[in-house]
C-alpha positions as CSV (number, residue, x, y, z in Angstrom):
1,X,-104.2,35.8,23.4
2,X,-106.1,32.9,25.0
3,X,-106.9,34.0,28.6
4,X,-106.8,30.3,29.7
5,X,-103.2,29.7,28.4
6,X,-100.7,29.6,31.2
7,X,-97.8,32.0,30.3
8,X,-95.4,29.8,32.2
9,X,-96.3,26.7,30.1
10,X,-96.2,28.8,26.9
11,X,-92.6,29.9,27.7
12,X,-91.6,26.3,28.4
13,X,-93.0,25.3,25.0
14,X,-91.2,28.1,23.3
15,X,-87.9,27.1,25.0
16,X,-88.4,23.4,24.0
17,X,-89.1,24.3,20.4
18,X,-86.0,26.6,20.3
19,X,-83.9,23.8,21.8
20,X,-85.2,21.3,19.3
21,X,-84.4,23.6,16.4
22,X,-80.9,24.2,17.7
23,X,-80.3,20.5,18.1
24,X,-81.6,19.7,14.6
25,X,-79.4,22.4,13.2
26,X,-76.4,20.9,15.0
27,X,-77.3,17.4,13.8
28,X,-77.8,18.7,10.2
29,X,-74.4,20.5,10.3
30,X,-72.7,17.3,11.6
31,X,-74.3,15.2,8.9
32,X,-73.3,17.7,6.2
33,X,-69.7,17.7,7.5
34,X,-69.6,13.9,7.4
35,X,-71.0,13.8,3.9
36,X,-68.4,16.2,2.6
37,X,-68.5,18.8,-0.2
38,X,-70.9,17.9,-3.0
39,X,-68.7,19.8,-5.5
40,X,-65.0,19.8,-4.6
41,X,-63.1,16.5,-4.3
42,X,-61.0,15.6,-1.3
43,X,-57.3,16.3,-2.0
44,X,-55.6,13.2,-3.4
45,X,-52.4,12.9,-5.5
46,X,-54.3,12.3,-8.7
47,X,-56.7,15.3,-8.0
48,X,-53.7,17.5,-7.2
49,X,-52.1,16.5,-10.5
50,X,-55.2,17.7,-12.4
51,X,-54.9,21.2,-11.2
52,X,-53.9,23.8,-13.8
53,X,-50.8,24.9,-11.8
54,X,-49.6,21.3,-11.3
55,X,-46.0,20.8,-12.5
56,X,-45.7,18.7,-15.6
57,X,-42.6,16.9,-14.3
58,X,-44.7,15.4,-11.4
59,X,-47.2,13.9,-13.9
60,X,-44.7,11.2,-15.0
61,X,-46.1,11.3,-18.5
62,X,-44.4,11.7,-21.9
63,X,-47.4,13.4,-23.4
64,X,-46.9,16.7,-25.3
65,X,-49.3,19.1,-26.9
66,X,-51.3,18.2,-30.0
67,X,-51.5,14.5,-29.1
68,X,-47.8,14.0,-29.7
69,X,-45.5,11.8,-27.6
70,X,-41.8,12.5,-26.9
71,X,-40.7,9.4,-28.7
72,X,-42.7,10.4,-31.8
73,X,-41.3,13.9,-32.1
74,X,-37.7,12.6,-31.4
75,X,-38.0,10.1,-34.2
76,X,-39.5,12.7,-36.6
77,X,-36.7,15.2,-35.9
78,X,-34.1,12.6,-36.5
79,X,-35.6,11.5,-39.8
80,X,-36.1,15.0,-41.0
81,X,-32.5,15.8,-40.2
82,X,-31.4,12.7,-42.1
83,X,-33.6,13.6,-45.1
84,X,-32.3,17.2,-45.4
85,X,-28.7,16.4,-44.6
86,X,-26.4,17.6,-47.5
87,X,-24.6,14.9,-49.4
88,X,-20.8,15.0,-48.8
89,X,-17.8,13.1,-50.1
90,X,-16.8,11.9,-46.6
91,X,-18.8,10.2,-43.9
92,X,-17.5,11.8,-40.8
93,X,-15.4,14.7,-39.6
94,X,-12.4,12.5,-38.7
95,X,-12.0,11.5,-42.3
96,X,-12.3,15.1,-43.4
97,X,-9.6,16.2,-41.1
98,X,-7.3,13.5,-42.2
99,X,-8.0,14.2,-45.9
100,X,-7.4,17.9,-45.4
101,X,-4.1,17.2,-43.8
102,X,-3.0,14.9,-46.6
103,X,-4.1,17.5,-49.2
104,X,-2.3,20.3,-47.4
105,X,0.9,18.2,-47.3
106,X,0.5,17.5,-51.1
107,X,0.0,21.2,-51.7
108,X,3.0,22.2,-49.6
109,X,5.2,19.6,-51.4
110,X,4.1,20.9,-54.8
111,X,4.8,24.5,-53.7
112,X,8.3,23.5,-52.5
113,X,9.0,21.7,-55.8
114,X,7.9,24.6,-57.9
115,X,10.3,26.9,-56.0
116,X,13.2,25.0,-57.6
117,X,14.4,26.7,-60.8
118,X,15.7,23.5,-62.4
119,X,12.3,22.1,-63.5
120,X,11.4,21.4,-67.1
121,X,8.1,22.9,-68.2
122,X,6.3,19.5,-68.3
123,X,7.1,18.7,-64.7
124,X,6.3,22.2,-63.6
125,X,2.9,22.0,-65.3
126,X,2.3,18.7,-63.5
127,X,3.1,20.3,-60.1
128,X,0.8,23.2,-60.9
129,X,-2.0,20.7,-61.7
130,X,-1.4,18.9,-58.4
131,X,-1.5,22.1,-56.5
132,X,-4.7,23.2,-58.2
133,X,-6.3,19.8,-57.5
134,X,-5.3,19.9,-53.8
135,X,-6.5,23.5,-53.5
136,X,-9.9,22.6,-55.1
137,X,-10.3,19.5,-52.9
138,X,-9.5,21.5,-49.7
139,X,-12.0,24.2,-50.8
140,X,-14.7,21.6,-51.5
141,X,-14.2,19.9,-48.1
142,X,-14.4,23.3,-46.3
143,X,-17.6,24.1,-48.3
144,X,-19.1,20.8,-47.2
145,X,-18.2,21.5,-43.6
146,X,-19.8,24.9,-43.9
147,X,-23.0,23.3,-45.4
148,X,-23.1,20.8,-42.5
149,X,-22.7,23.6,-39.9
150,X,-25.5,25.6,-41.5
151,X,-27.7,22.4,-41.7
152,X,-27.0,21.7,-38.0
153,X,-28.0,25.3,-37.1
154,X,-31.2,25.0,-39.1
155,X,-32.0,21.7,-37.5
156,X,-31.4,23.1,-34.0
157,X,-33.7,26.0,-34.7
158,X,-36.4,23.7,-36.1
159,X,-36.0,21.4,-33.0
160,X,-36.3,24.4,-30.7
161,X,-39.4,25.6,-32.6
162,X,-41.1,22.2,-32.4
163,X,-40.2,21.9,-28.7
164,X,-42.0,25.3,-28.0
165,X,-45.0,24.3,-30.2
166,X,-45.6,21.0,-28.3
167,X,-44.7,22.4,-24.9
168,X,-47.8,22.2,-22.7
169,X,-46.5,25.0,-20.4
170,X,-47.0,27.3,-23.4
171,X,-50.4,25.9,-24.2
172,X,-53.8,27.1,-23.2
173,X,-56.3,25.8,-20.6
174,X,-57.9,23.7,-23.3
175,X,-54.6,21.9,-24.0
176,X,-54.2,21.1,-20.3
177,X,-57.8,19.9,-20.1
178,X,-57.2,17.6,-23.1
179,X,-54.2,16.2,-21.3
180,X,-56.2,15.6,-18.2
181,X,-58.9,13.8,-20.2
182,X,-56.2,11.5,-21.8
183,X,-54.8,10.8,-18.3
184,X,-58.3,10.0,-17.0
185,X,-58.8,7.5,-19.8
186,X,-55.4,5.8,-19.1
187,X,-55.8,5.8,-15.3
188,X,-59.5,4.6,-15.1
189,X,-60.1,2.9,-18.4
190,X,-61.0,-0.7,-18.1
191,X,-58.4,-1.7,-20.7
192,X,-55.9,-1.0,-17.9
193,X,-57.9,-1.5,-14.7
194,X,-59.1,-5.0,-15.6
195,X,-55.6,-6.3,-14.9
196,X,-55.5,-4.9,-11.4
197,X,-59.1,-4.7,-10.0
198,X,-61.0,-7.7,-8.9
199,X,-64.6,-8.6,-9.7
200,X,-67.5,-7.0,-8.0
201,X,-69.1,-8.8,-5.0
202,X,-71.7,-11.5,-5.7
203,X,-75.3,-10.6,-5.4
204,X,-77.4,-12.0,-2.5
205,X,-80.7,-11.5,-4.3
206,X,-80.1,-13.5,-7.6
207,X,-78.3,-16.8,-8.1
208,X,-74.8,-16.5,-9.7
209,X,-74.6,-16.8,-13.4
210,X,-72.5,-19.2,-15.4
211,X,-69.1,-17.9,-16.4
212,X,-68.9,-16.6,-20.0
213,X,-66.0,-15.7,-22.1
214,X,-65.4,-11.9,-22.2
215,X,-64.6,-10.7,-25.7
216,X,-61.2,-9.1,-26.2
217,X,-61.3,-5.3,-26.0
218,X,-60.5,-3.7,-29.3
219,X,-59.2,-0.4,-28.1
220,X,-58.9,1.9,-25.1
221,X,-62.0,2.3,-22.8
222,X,-63.3,5.9,-23.3
223,X,-66.9,5.6,-22.2
224,X,-67.2,3.5,-19.0
225,X,-68.7,5.1,-15.9
226,X,-65.4,5.4,-14.2
227,X,-63.8,7.3,-17.1
228,X,-66.8,9.6,-17.4
229,X,-66.8,10.3,-13.7
230,X,-63.1,11.1,-13.7
231,X,-63.4,13.4,-16.7
232,X,-66.4,15.2,-15.1
233,X,-64.5,15.5,-11.8
234,X,-61.5,17.1,-13.6
235,X,-63.8,19.6,-15.4
236,X,-65.8,20.4,-12.2
237,X,-62.6,21.1,-10.2
238,X,-61.4,23.5,-12.8
239,X,-64.8,25.2,-13.3
240,X,-65.5,25.7,-9.6
241,X,-62.3,27.6,-9.1
242,X,-63.1,30.0,-11.9
243,X,-66.8,30.6,-11.5
244,X,-67.8,34.1,-10.4
245,X,-70.8,35.5,-8.5
246,X,-72.6,36.9,-11.5
247,X,-71.4,34.2,-13.9
248,X,-74.8,32.7,-14.6
249,X,-73.7,30.6,-17.6
250,X,-70.9,28.9,-15.8
251,X,-73.0,28.3,-12.7
252,X,-75.5,26.5,-14.9
253,X,-72.8,24.5,-16.6
254,X,-71.4,23.6,-13.1
255,X,-74.8,22.5,-11.9
256,X,-75.3,20.3,-15.0
257,X,-71.9,18.7,-14.6
258,X,-72.4,18.0,-10.9
259,X,-75.9,16.5,-11.4
260,X,-74.6,14.3,-14.3
261,X,-71.7,13.1,-12.1
262,X,-74.2,12.4,-9.3
263,X,-76.3,10.1,-11.6
264,X,-73.2,8.3,-12.8
265,X,-71.9,7.8,-9.3
266,X,-75.2,6.4,-8.1
267,X,-75.3,4.1,-11.1
268,X,-71.8,2.8,-10.6
269,X,-72.2,2.2,-6.9
270,X,-75.4,0.3,-7.5
271,X,-74.0,-1.7,-10.4
272,X,-70.6,-2.5,-8.7
273,X,-72.2,-3.1,-5.3
274,X,-69.5,-1.0,-3.7
275,X,-66.8,-3.3,-5.1
276,X,-63.2,-2.6,-6.1
277,X,-64.1,-0.3,-9.0
278,X,-66.2,1.9,-6.8
279,X,-63.5,2.0,-4.1
280,X,-60.9,2.8,-6.7
281,X,-62.6,6.0,-7.9
282,X,-63.6,7.0,-4.3
283,X,-59.9,6.7,-3.2
284,X,-58.2,8.2,-6.2
285,X,-60.8,10.9,-7.1
286,X,-61.6,12.0,-3.6
287,X,-65.3,11.3,-3.9
288,X,-67.5,12.4,-1.0
289,X,-70.8,10.9,0.0
290,X,-72.5,14.2,-0.7
291,X,-71.6,13.9,-4.4
292,X,-74.1,11.1,-4.9
293,X,-76.3,10.9,-1.8
294,X,-79.5,13.0,-1.5
295,X,-80.2,16.2,-3.3
296,X,-77.5,18.6,-4.4
297,X,-78.5,22.3,-4.4
298,X,-76.1,24.9,-5.8
299,X,-76.8,28.4,-4.5
């Protein structure tokens, strides 16, 4: 130790250094808190609906599993029922009931007439034929009713089986992720947001360009920055809840997704100049500043 160094001044310097380090740590902690979490989104209604345990009724969507819509499967079931319906002599059950009653009356009258002993053989044979015809018609109608009941039972079983096949509650995590991706495309695709969101602010560095006709979009927007950010956010929020301490592969996948989203966020903010499109994803996806500012380090 230097013999000319005053111990009192050395202690003061040490205390000043400790105070500076403490103050810097507090400032850094405050800044980190203001920036938010670089991985997890802030809770928003859309983010909550992307969770695996979110109720399907709250999504307000008619999507089912295997890219099927409720209207499509309903139309398919009705058409298949019509194609497999057995051909019958009557169009509805009311006509069948009325016809059975008439045939039963005819059968009863023939039976009463045959009970009379004063019948010639020709008339008796005619009554026997009428009785047989009525009995055969009644049997045919009852057989058709039985076929229709069996057809309805088979149709109900098929409809129940199809409902279970396309039910997302019985699907896997991949099925739920696919639904979330489709919802991200519908919610943030420019084929829908162009009608609601205004243009980005004008640049102060370059003169405004002349207005040009924008070509009509030929299909849904599946590749814009907003859609990609929404899909990455949905995947990150699911992955971060399932990653484990020694799960090195998923940690690497999480790091790649977070850094890819960071680049897209920085690009979108720079391109849109913080305009309506940027504010839309910040508000709906719960984007924090830490997701695109500075360096993101995942321990």
